Structure formats: C-alpha cells, structure tokens
C-alpha positions in Angstrom: -26.0 26.2 43.8 -22.1 26.3 43.1 -19.4 26.4 46.8 -17.5 29.9 46.9 -14.6 29.2 45.6 -12.3 31.6 43.8 -10.2 30.0 41.2 -8.2 33.3 40.1 -7.4 33.8 44.2 -6.7 30.6 44.8 -4.1 30.5 41.5 -2.5 34.1 42.7 -1.8 32.5 46.7 -0.3 30.3 45.1 2.2 31.8 42.4 2.7 34.4 45.2 3.6 31.6 48.0 6.1 30.4 45.5 7.4 33.5 44.1 8.2 34.9 48.1 9.6 31.2 48.9 12.1 30.9 46.1 13.2 34.5 46.7 14.2 34.0 50.5 16.0 30.7 49.6 18.1 32.8 46.9 19.0 35.6 49.5 20.7 33.1 51.9 23.9 33.8 50.4 24.2 37.4 50.1 23.1 37.7 53.7 25.7 34.7 55.0 28.3 36.7 53.1 27.4 40.2 54.3 27.1 39.0 58.0 30.6 37.4 57.7 32.0 41.1 56.8 30.5 42.5 59.7 31.9 39.8 62.0 35.6 40.6 60.8 37.2 42.4 63.5 34.7 41.5 65.6 35.0 40.0 68.5 33.6 39.0 72.6 30.6 38.9 73.8 28.3 40.8 71.2 30.5 39.3 68.0 28.8 36.2 70.1 25.3 37.9 70.1 25.7 39.0 66.9 26.8 35.0 65.5 23.4 34.1 67.3 21.5 36.3 65.7 22.4 35.2 62.1 22.3 32.0 63.1 18.6 32.6 64.2 17.5 35.1 61.6 19.1 32.0 58.8 16.8 29.0 60.6 14.0 31.5 60.2 14.1 32.0 56.8 14.3 28.5 56.1 11.7 28.0 58.4 9.2 30.8 56.7 10.5 29.5 53.3 9.0 25.9 54.2 5.4 27.6 55.6 5.1 29.2 51.9 6.1 26.2 50.2 3.7 24.9 52.1 1.2 26.9 51.3 1.4 26.3 47.4 1.1 22.9 47.9 -2.4 23.3 50.0 -4.9 25.5 47.6 -3.4 23.6 44.5 -5.2 20.6 46.3 -7.9 23.0 47.5 -8.9 24.0 43.9 -8.8 20.3 42.4 -11.3 19.1 45.6 -13.4 22.1 44.6 -13.7 21.3 40.6 -14.3 17.7 41.7 -17.5 19.4 43.9 -18.5 21.4 41.0 -18.6 18.6 39.0 -20.7 16.9 41.8 -22.7 19.5 41.9 -23.3 20.0 38.1 -23.9 15.9 37.8 -26.5 15.9 40.5 -28.3 19.2 38.7 -28.7 17.5 35.5 -29.8 13.8 37.1 -32.7 15.8 38.8 -33.5 17.2 35.7 -33.4 14.2 33.7 -35.1 12.4 36.9 -38.0 15.4 37.0 -38.1 14.4 32.5 -38.7 10.5 33.7 -41.3 11.6 36.4 -43.4 13.1 33.7 -43.4 9.5 31.8 -44.2 7.5 34.6 -47.0 9.7 35.4 -48.4 9.8 31.4 -47.1 5.8 31.3 -49.4 4.6 34.4 -48.3 2.1 36.3 -47.1 -0.4 34.2 -44.0 1.7 32.7 -42.9 2.4 36.6 -40.9 -0.3 36.9 -38.5 -0.3 34.0 -38.0 3.6 33.9 -37.1 3.0 37.8 -34.9 -0.4 36.7 -33.5 2.3 33.7 -32.5 4.9 35.5 -30.9 2.8 38.5 -28.6 0.7 36.2 -27.5 3.1 32.8 -28.0 6.6 35.1 -27.7 5.8 38.9 -28.3 8.9 41.0 -24.7 11.2 41.8 -23.5 11.5 44.9 -25.8 14.1 47.0 -23.4 14.3 50.1 -21.0 17.5 49.7 -17.7 17.2 49.4 -15.6 18.6 52.5 -12.4 20.0 51.4 -8.8 19.9 53.1 -8.6 22.7 55.7 -5.8 25.3 54.6 -2.8 26.2 57.3 -0.2 28.6 56.5 1.3 29.4 60.1 4.6 30.8 61.3 6.2 32.8 64.0 9.6 33.9 64.4 12.4 33.1 67.1 13.2 36.0 69.6 16.5 37.5 69.2 18.8 38.1 72.6 20.8 41.6 71.8 21.6 42.5 75.3 23.2 40.9 78.7 27.2 40.8 77.3 28.3 42.6 80.4 26.9 39.6 82.7 29.9 37.8 82.5 31.8 41.2 82.6 34.5 41.7 79.6 35.4 43.6 76.7 34.4 43.4 72.8 36.2 45.2 69.9 34.5 46.2 66.6 35.0 47.8 63.3 32.1 50.4 62.9 31.9 50.6 59.1 32.0 47.4 58.6 28.8 47.2 60.8 26.9 50.4 59.3 27.5 48.2 56.2 25.4 45.3 57.6 23.2 47.2 58.8 22.8 49.4 55.4 22.5 46.0 53.7 20.3 44.0 55.4 17.9 47.0 55.4 17.9 46.9 51.6 17.8 43.4 51.3 14.4 43.6 53.7 13.3 46.8 52.0 12.8 44.0 48.6 11.1 41.1 51.5 8.7 44.0 52.9 7.3 44.1 49.5 6.9 40.3 49.4 5.4 40.9 52.6 2.5 42.6 51.3 1.4 41.1 48.1 1.6 37.8 50.6 -1.0 39.3 53.2 -3.0 40.4 49.8 -3.1 37.5 48.7 -3.7 35.6 52.1 -6.5 38.0 52.0 -8.2 37.5 48.9 -7.8 33.5 49.0 -9.6 33.8 52.8 -11.9 36.0 51.6 -13.1 34.5 48.0 -12.9 30.7 49.3 -15.0 30.6 51.9 -15.6 26.9 51.2 -12.2 26.1 52.2 -12.2 25.9 56.2 -8.9 27.8 57.5 -6.8 25.6 60.2 -3.9 28.4 61.3 -3.3 31.7 59.8 -0.3 32.9 61.4 2.4 32.7 58.6 1.3 36.7 57.1 1.4 38.1 60.4 5.1 35.6 61.1 6.3 37.1 57.9 5.5 40.8 59.2 6.9 40.0 62.9 10.4 38.3 61.3 11.0 41.1 59.5 10.6 43.4 62.8 13.1 41.0 64.7 15.4 41.9 61.2 14.8 45.5 61.4 15.5 45.5 65.0 19.0 44.0 63.9 19.6 46.9 61.8 19.0 49.4 64.4 21.1 46.9 67.3 23.6 47.0 65.1 24.1 50.7 64.1 23.8 51.7 67.6 27.2 49.5 68.9 28.4 51.1 65.8 28.0 54.8 67.1 29.4 53.5 70.4 32.4 52.0 68.8 32.8 55.3 66.8 32.7 57.4 69.7 35.0 56.1 71.7 37.0 56.4 68.9 37.6 52.5 68.1 39.2 49.9 70.1 37.2 48.0 72.6 34.9 48.8 75.1 33.3 47.0 78.5 30.4 44.5 77.5 28.7 46.6 80.3 29.3 49.7 78.6 27.6 48.4 75.0 24.8 47.2 77.2 23.1 50.3 77.5 24.6 51.6 74.4 22.8 48.6 72.3 19.3 48.9 74.3 16.4 50.8 72.3 16.4 54.5 72.7 12.7 54.6 70.7 9.9 55.3 72.4 7.7 52.3 72.3 4.9 54.5 70.9 7.2 55.4 67.8 9.1 51.5 67.8 5.5 50.6 67.1 4.5 52.7 64.1 8.2 51.9 62.2 7.2 48.3 62.8 7.0 47.0 59.4 4.9 44.8 59.8 1.6 47.0 59.8 -0.9 47.1 57.5 -1.7 50.9 56.3 -5.0 50.9 58.8 -2.2 49.3 61.6 0.2 52.4 60.9 -3.4 55.1 60.7 -3.9 53.5 64.7 -0.5 53.5 66.0 -0.2 57.0 64.1 -3.5 58.1 65.5 -1.8 56.9 69.5 1.1 58.7 69.5 -0.4 61.7 69.1 2.8 63.4 67.7 2.7 67.2 66.2 4.6 68.1 62.9 7.4 69.7 65.3 7.7 65.8 66.4 7.8 65.2 63.1 10.3 67.3 62.5 12.8 66.7 65.6 13.2 63.2 64.6 16.3 62.2 63.6 17.2 61.8 59.7 17.0 57.8 60.1 13.6 58.6 61.7 12.3 60.3 59.2 13.6 58.3 55.8 11.3 55.1 57.8 8.5 57.8 58.6 8.3 59.0 55.4 8.3 55.5 53.4 4.6 54.6 55.9 1.8 54.4 54.1 -1.2 55.4 56.7 0.8 58.4 57.5 -1.7 61.8 56.7 0.1 63.5 54.0 1.0 66.2 55.4 3.5 64.5 57.7 4.5 62.3 55.7 5.6 65.2 53.0 7.1 66.8 56.4 9.8 64.4 56.6 10.2 63.5 53.4 11.0 67.0 52.2 13.6 66.2 55.0 15.4 64.1 53.7 15.2 65.1 50.2 16.9 68.4 51.5 19.1 66.4 53.4 19.9 64.2 50.1 20.3 67.3 48.1 23.4 68.6 50.4 24.9 65.4 51.0 24.1 63.0 48.9 27.3 60.6 49.9 25.8 60.1 53.0 22.3 59.7 52.3 23.3 57.0 49.5 24.9 55.2 52.4 22.3 55.3 54.8 18.9 54.0 52.1 21.7 51.1 51.5 22.0 52.0 47.9 25.8 51.8 48.6 25.8 47.8 49.7 22.4 46.6 47.0 23.6 45.1 44.2 22.0 46.6 40.8 21.0 49.7 42.6 21.2 53.4 41.4 24.7 54.9 41.2 25.9 57.6 43.3 25.8 59.8 40.1 22.8 58.5 39.1 21.2 59.5 42.6 22.6 63.0 42.9 20.7 63.5 39.3 17.3 62.2 40.5 17.9 63.9 43.8 17.8 67.6 42.1 15.5 66.2 39.8 12.6 65.7 42.0 13.7 68.9 43.9 13.2 70.3 40.7 10.2 68.5 40.3 8.9 69.2 43.7 9.0 73.1 43.3 7.9 73.1 40.1 4.6 71.5 42.5 5.1 74.0 44.6 4.8 76.6 41.9 1.9 75.1 40.1 0.3 74.5 43.2 -0.6 78.2 43.8 -2.8 78.2 40.6 -4.9 75.6 42.2 -8.5 76.6 42.4 -10.4 76.5 45.6 -11.9 74.5 47.3 -8.7 72.0 45.7 -6.4 73.2 48.7 -3.5 75.1 46.4 -0.7 73.0 48.1 1.6 70.4 46.9 2.6 67.3 48.6 6.0 65.1 48.3 4.0 61.6 49.8 6.8 59.5 50.3 10.7 59.5 48.8 13.0 56.3 49.8 14.0 53.4 48.3 12.4 50.2 46.2 14.3 47.3 44.9 17.1 49.6 44.3 15.8 52.6 42.8 14.7 55.6 44.1 11.0 56.1 44.5 8.7 59.1 45.8 4.9 60.4 44.8 4.0 64.4 44.4 1.0 65.1 44.9 -1.0 68.1 43.5 -3.3 69.3 46.0 -4.5 67.9 49.8 -4.5 64.2 49.9 -5.8 64.5 53.0 -9.1 66.3 52.2 -9.2 66.4 49.1 -13.2 65.2 47.5 -11.7 63.4 44.1 -8.3 62.0 44.4 -6.2 60.4 41.5 -3.0 58.6 41.3 -1.5 58.5 38.3 1.0 55.6 37.5 3.3 55.8 35.1 5.3 53.3 32.2 9.0 51.5 31.8 12.1 53.4 32.3 10.4 56.0 34.8 12.9 57.0 37.4 12.2 60.7 39.3 14.5 62.1 37.3 11.2 62.5 34.7 9.5 64.4 38.2 8.9 67.6 36.8 6.9 66.2 33.3 4.9 64.2 35.8 3.1 66.9 38.1 3.1 69.4 34.9 0.6 66.4 33.5 -0.7 66.2 36.6 -1.4 70.0 36.8 -3.5 70.1 33.9 -5.2 66.9 34.4 -6.7 68.8 37.6 -7.2 72.0 36.0 -9.8 70.0 33.7 -11.0 68.3 35.7 -12.3 70.9 38.1 -13.7 72.8 35.1 -15.9 69.8 34.9 -17.2 70.0 38.4 -16.2 72.5 40.1 -17.8 72.1 43.2 -16.0 69.5 44.7 -12.2 69.1 45.6 -9.3 67.7 44.0 -5.6 66.2 44.2 -4.1 64.4 41.4 -0.6 62.1 42.2 2.6 61.5 40.6 3.3 58.3 42.0 7.1 56.9 41.4 6.9 53.8 43.7 8.6 51.4 42.4 11.3 50.2 40.0 10.0 50.6 36.7 11.3 47.9 34.3 13.9 47.9 31.4 13.1 47.9 27.8 14.3 44.3 28.3 12.7 43.9 31.4 8.7 44.8 29.8 7.3 41.5 28.7 8.1 40.4 32.4 6.0 40.7 35.9 8.7 40.7 38.2 8.7 44.7 38.1 4.5 45.5 38.2 4.4 42.5 41.2 6.7 44.8 43.2 5.4 47.8 42.3 1.4 46.5 42.6 2.2 45.8 46.3 3.6 49.3 46.7 1.1 51.0 45.1 -1.9 48.5 46.9 -0.6 49.5 50.2 -0.6 53.3 49.3 -3.7 53.2 47.8 -5.0 51.8 51.2 -3.0 54.1 53.0 -5.0 56.8 51.0 -7.9 55.9 52.7 -7.0 54.8 56.0 -4.8 58.2 57.1 -7.9 60.1 55.9 -11.5 61.2 58.8 -13.3 60.8 55.6 -13.1 58.3 52.6 -12.7 60.4 49.4 -16.0 60.9 47.3 -14.1 58.6 44.9 -10.8 57.2 43.3 -9.1 57.0 40.5 -6.4 55.0 39.2 -4.5 56.0 36.3 -2.1 53.6 34.3 0.3 54.1 31.5 2.1 52.0 29.4 4.0 49.4 32.0 1.7 51.7 35.0 -1.3 50.2 33.5 -0.2 46.6 34.1 0.9 47.1 37.5 -1.7 48.9 39.0 -4.0 46.0 37.4 -1.5 44.3 40.1 -2.6 46.4 43.0 -6.0 46.9 42.4 -6.0 42.7 42.5 -4.6 43.6 46.2 -6.0 46.9 47.4 -8.9 46.4 50.8 -10.5 49.8 49.8 -12.9 49.6 46.1 -11.3 52.1 43.6 -14.2 54.1 41.6 -12.2 54.4 38.5 -9.5 52.5 36.2 -8.1 54.3 33.7 -5.3 52.5 31.4 -4.0 54.9 28.4 -1.1 52.9 25.6 -1.1 49.7 28.0 1.5 46.9 27.1 -1.4 44.9 29.1 -2.4 42.6 31.2 -1.9 39.2 32.6 -4.9 36.1 32.7 -5.4 36.2 36.4 -6.1 40.5 36.5 -9.0 40.4 34.0 -11.9 43.3 35.5 -13.2 41.3 37.0 -10.3 40.1 39.3 -9.6 44.0 39.8 -11.2 46.0 43.7 -12.7 48.7 41.2 -15.8 50.0 39.8 -15.2 50.7 36.6 -12.9 50.0 34.0 -11.7 52.3 31.1 -8.9 52.2 28.1 -8.0 54.5 25.0 -4.8 53.9 22.9 -3.5 56.4 20.1 -3.4 55.0 16.3 -0.4 55.9 16.4 1.2 54.9 19.3 3.2 51.5 18.6 5.5 50.7 21.4 2.1 49.6 23.3 1.5 46.9 21.1 5.1 46.1 20.7 4.6 45.9 24.8 2.2 43.7 25.1 3.8 40.5 23.8 2.1 38.0 26.1 -0.6 40.1 27.2 -4.1 40.8 26.3 -5.0 44.5 25.0 -7.7 45.6 28.0 -9.5 47.2 25.2 -10.4 43.8 23.7 -12.0 42.5 28.0 -16.0 42.5 28.1 -16.8 45.3 30.2 -13.4 47.8 29.7 -15.3 50.9 28.1 -13.0 52.3 25.7 -12.6 56.1 24.2 -11.2 57.3 21.5 -7.3 59.2 21.7 -7.8 60.8 18.0 -8.7 63.9 17.4 -12.3 65.4 17.6 -13.6 68.8 17.5 -11.0 71.6 20.1 -8.7 68.7 20.8 -5.6 66.7 19.6 -5.0 63.2 18.6 -2.1 61.2 20.6 0.9 61.3 18.1 3.2 58.7 20.0 3.3 56.8 23.6 4.3 59.3 26.0 2.0 60.8 28.2 3.2 64.6 28.3 6.1 65.3 25.5 7.6 68.6 25.2 7.0 67.9 21.8 4.1 66.5 19.6 1.2 65.1 21.4 1.0 62.9 24.1 -1.9 61.0 26.2 -1.8 63.3 29.1 -0.9 67.1 27.2 -3.5 69.7 27.5 -4.9 69.8 24.1 -5.7 66.0 23.8 -8.4 64.3 23.3 -7.8 61.7 25.6 -6.6 63.7 28.2 -10.3 65.4 28.3 -12.2 62.6 28.8 -9.6 61.3 31.2 -10.5 64.3 33.1 -13.9 63.7 33.0 -13.7 60.2 34.2 -11.7 61.7 37.1 -14.7 64.6 37.9 -17.9 62.6 36.7 -16.5 59.2 37.1 -17.2 58.4 33.1 -16.4 59.6 30.1 
C-alpha cells in the first residue's frame, strides 16, 4: 500500500515557484525606473497617491516573492518525508513477508523452535515502525494590500503631470504584468496539480495563487487609473488640474460586470461565468473602447465568436494606425519587443492570413461550419500572438490545435491556415458525419535558433496554451467530442508543458519533427489519453534540436507512425510543416498528414 504523493507534481511546483520568485525580484529595478520616469513633472496630491501606490506595489512584490520562496522549501521537505514513508512501508511489508516465512518454520518445527526464532527475529530483524509518518503541512499564503487612488481633493489644491510620461508608465507596466500573468497561470496550474496529486500532504493555507491574481488586478487598476489621469490632463491641454476634478476623472468608469470579466486573475472557467452573467450581445462587444477590446480579445473562456469580433477590431485598428497600436500594446516600452517595422509587417501578414482563412472557409463541407475565426490578437513576452480557427470553435465536435515551432511569427499565418485547411479536409473524409475546427495557434513567443536548447519559451508558451485549451471547454455549452493537440518541432516541447497543466483532458497529442520533451513531462505526467509521434528520415533539424531532451518516439506508451512514402502518399523531405516546395509534415500528399488527419477523426492512426 503506497501513499498519494506525485513527485513530478511536487518538483514542478518547486521549479515554478523558484523561477517566478526570481523573476519578480528581477523586475524590481525596471518597475522602479518606470515609476520614477512617470514622477518627473508630476506634482501635487495625485503625485503623492501615485508614489504611495508604487511603494505598496513594491512591498507586495517582495512579500509575494518571499511567499513563493517559502513554497519552494515546503514541497521539498514533503518529498523527503514521502521518500521516508515509502521506505517505511516497503520495509514493513518486507518484514511481514519474512515473518510469515518464519511462522511457517515455527509451525513446522514445533514448540522447541519458537523461542529461538523469536529471539533471532527480535535481535537481527526487528519489526519496522508501524506508525505512519505524518508529513509537515504545506501552506502558500499571500494577500496584496489595497491601494488608494482617489481622495486627493479632500484638502483642495491642484496637481500637474506630463500625460505622455503617465501613458508610457501604464503601457510599460501592462507589458511587464502581461509576462507575470503567464507566471500566474503556471503557479496556479502547478499548485492545483500538487494539491490534487499529493493528497498525502495536508494544506494549511492556499491564498497565494489567488493573491498573485489579486496583485495583478491591483496593478491593472493602477495602469487604468494612470491612463484616466493622463486623459484628463490631455483633455485640459496640459497645465494643472484641481484635485477635486481629478477625483472625478480618476474613478473607474467601466461597469462592475465588465471589470469582473477583465480581472486578470480569473481562470477560463471563471471568465466563462463572468461572461455569461454580463449578458453582452455581439453589438455590445463591437461598441467597447479599443483598449477594452484589446483586453477582451485575449480572454480564454469567452466564446470564439465574440473573441473574433474584438480581435478583428483590434487587427483592423493596427493595420490603419500601427504606431498607435504599437504603443497601446506596450511594445514601445518593452525591452526586446518586436520593432515597429516588424509590427507593421506581422500585422499585414496576419490580416492577409485571416483573409486567406476566410476564403478557405467557404470550401468547408457540412456539418462543419464554413467560418474562420480570429481567436485572440495581442502580445506575449514582447511578441505579437494570435490564433486563427477554421471551422466554428464554439460548436465543432472535433477540435484540433496545432502548435508551431521555433522561429514562428505571425508572418507565417498564411502558411499555417493553408496547412489547417488541408488537415480539416482530410479529417472530414474519414468521418463525414461530424464537424471539425482546426486552430493555428501562434500564442507564444517562439524561440530563436540559439534559444531552442532552453525551456524558457516552452514554460511561458505552455502556460498560455493550457489556458487556451481549458478556455475552449469552458466557453462552450457542451464539450467537444474530442480534442487533439499537434506539436511541430519546439511546438511539441511547448505543448507537452501545457498538457501537464490543463484541467480538461485532451484526447490525443501528436508530435511531429519534435525537438524533444523533458524528464518531467513524460506521457504519464500529461493530462492526455494517447500520445503519438513521427519524424522523417530526412529531418535532420529535429535531431539537432533535441540536445538535452528525449525523443518522444523512444518513450513507453507513445504510439509511433511513419513519415516515409507509402502507396498514394509521399515522404517528408525536411523539417518544415507546410513548405512551398518539397514535402512537409502537413503537406496534403504527405504520409504523415494522412495519418495525423486519421488520428484527428478516429482517435488512432
């Protein structure tokens, strides 16, 4: 008899908590510098309110980092205690087996043998402890402090500020917090996995994951508050404003239901509940301010049809006025972000790819819906991200999410939607009675070539993908009959990280041309029914990229299939997903594409 303690879940929580604590501490200097820049030419009661909010944020960030660091130590202690308890149970079971054998000897030898055997057993083989070891309880607690943002007018007086500096602060703060939101998803998922798979350990307190979300919500309100102050100064044409007037301008104008929906701490299930309670129509989504539509577009848990409305509105605005959207998304103030020229190019490429998807959607056969949807358009780690679905993600029986690998940007969306169209058409041929939707998910900052050996991009992308996959389930009235995740190259590494975190189970995970998965993301650790893998003999890039990782084809319980030529289909000629020349893994005439489509439709090759 064992104990319910998953070492992999504990290790994942330890690693996640340590990394996020380090990131929070490393963000101190940039946040302070950003706030100090905003305070230049900022005078009066509102400058003091701003400084007080900054100090509160700084204090909370340090407290949060300390709470995460405490969370690192506790699971490690629990792991050691679990090892000791397993050893005690094993020793006790082994001793009982030996005692049973001795009892047989006693019975066979009669009364004269019993004292001798009892003495020998007591001296040389004493009974191990039969008292179960009680593990130390684990707690993860943190709650942020409330921040005062109005009341500057109580003593009268006036305040002055440079609205440009204030807007730069809010845009930069949002960009920094967007990265921390990914950390929030990782921490929350790692904590849920630990508490659900390690029931042997008691939990004394669990406010930290929610507290991290509340901390981000306070930061988000700070940024919105500063924007409202900047708008008031801009409308006044500069100079100074009465603090009483700023009190009115600084108050939030968003309805409480919409504020709840946009709370960055919500899970996809909570977003879905907040969306349902809001009762918005499509017209309401179209009427939202552009900045709110940008937030709305990134909400996992909102139905795809409504995300499509908001995402297309943001994309259209970005195509019309790229400089404005570049600033609104915080990219102008984010270190390492795409340049404005790259932003322009990727916006146009995404627009063209979406237009292609709209044209390809007209060829989709019933019962699949002949629609294309832009399911999110925003920023992650300084990169533009988006997802395009062919078929209706809200109603399709079979949902497939395809995750691309290294070097991928929105500039390749046209290629991705063409690959998705081929997959959908081939899958439909295998099961014509069901509807399909295939998502080209470019929802993370894919690594550059030199970053491939590292896991950083997979960790961040895995959190984003886990949230997206759970959102597909939570946003629908009825769950899909099947969900398949495809991972190409580094996309398989990212998808494996995601599938260790999802709440809703995925039916099939297919890797093609994988650069490998880590020891902590084995198939048994993934929330998935079946895992399949393939790789072409001419794919030399995948083998090179697997340094330090394991080929999924070498793992037990992973079904492998061929990417070589077969009757009526061709072998893969390289590493690409869907090249213009040669044969890629998802080219229409590739053996691998035919097999992957069959897995999508039938659940097995």
